[in-house]
Steps between C-alpha positions, in 0.01 A plus 500: 500500500466830687649501849427797727752549782316631806693574816333664793794714617524846342695781658306787337159342495450214749268220381440687172416184308186475713396864443146540365469542122133554426392235745781252438839449669772641276663160430166356393418804286834452322437125448156580357659734240714225346303178569375461144852496360633193673496304823563729796680401819576727799839442666494636854671479839166531686250226584240777528555592136482136395158465667385829359583434135365142527173652613483698175580189291874547439779253571778597739837367610648573839863600459786590736533831678870545410463612137649836410295539186175398336696319232662273760156435642342401172802281424436303819137466397583388145743234627221347708266483204493205259559706186737469207836676488381701197173614665455873474485667842405863538558698815215748555545709813218484755487882513388534139119467540435716191746331260358457155475134393629586150827620654558163669395320181773680307759381750373143480508504119854639492631227731339239270631651180856606595812338637561775753609412851212702641237748378356821650323810367516876481289802411559862401496736800513878537785703647331531835470126533860461386609716795321271747738246656205264567446477124778281370639599163652277229710561192500245218712397204404471132350155564292618793719329757556684825835681531445637849233570763519790748305703750680802364382679187663324203614588248646834619447765234517876462257481213134588550344212306610170643303176536504338840404137547337390825546140610203288606597240757358199315744222416471197279722196518497132425519286813860414403613864455323607820695241699823611329434866578450422868830305504702794364707697752358847581648790303662803662271734308200294605573586859567865426185564293289239690398354161537124475471493121847654478630160607417356162674782311808469725524131409461577128147361474258658253180664626256548210284807547145527357356844442148531640237761578396502861348735757562260787762557768623311803357605837778561748334741744153589628527816293554282188189302590290815535632629169429166325147468635420858402648460150366156406155545650 
């Protein structure tokens, strides 16, 4: 099951999940991108969004307004659904209207075929992107498990030829591991970097990373939206 967390509040881009993407609200455009992979449910704190996505044929669950992260929001939604503890749940952010379905499929397959606590994905990025704090970076071990995520450029190197891995904010869990993640205490580094996935590493939980090819990127500002529409159209 794919659950899309969709909150209305956004400091840098108010109501961005309703922004127009080629004639569709952003959250609906995102749902359309992945609807052939699995059942899609939108988890939102807004009755307006519930009515909107229902109009376009998607299911929605009204969640609380207190959640600090999209992961907490999809956990509330999953607990209200009559699904098995081993059901695969993938968190696809509402601000990814151009995400490639094959990227999400790789995450789903990895959850099914591994015993990892959670799964996410990464791609090769250039040095300019590595310097951007909005592009989260990840370093991995020999088994492609995440060692660390940061907004800073990692790894630091004085060499000219270094590979940098950009993290894509797509997460795969089982219903059981999703619930466990949300019950873990927040990590100090999570609050410093503002990256919730560091909670799993802090508590010695494995995050399997899948290498993908993707041109998609999250839309955090109106400038990002303009850039995305220009690029993908």
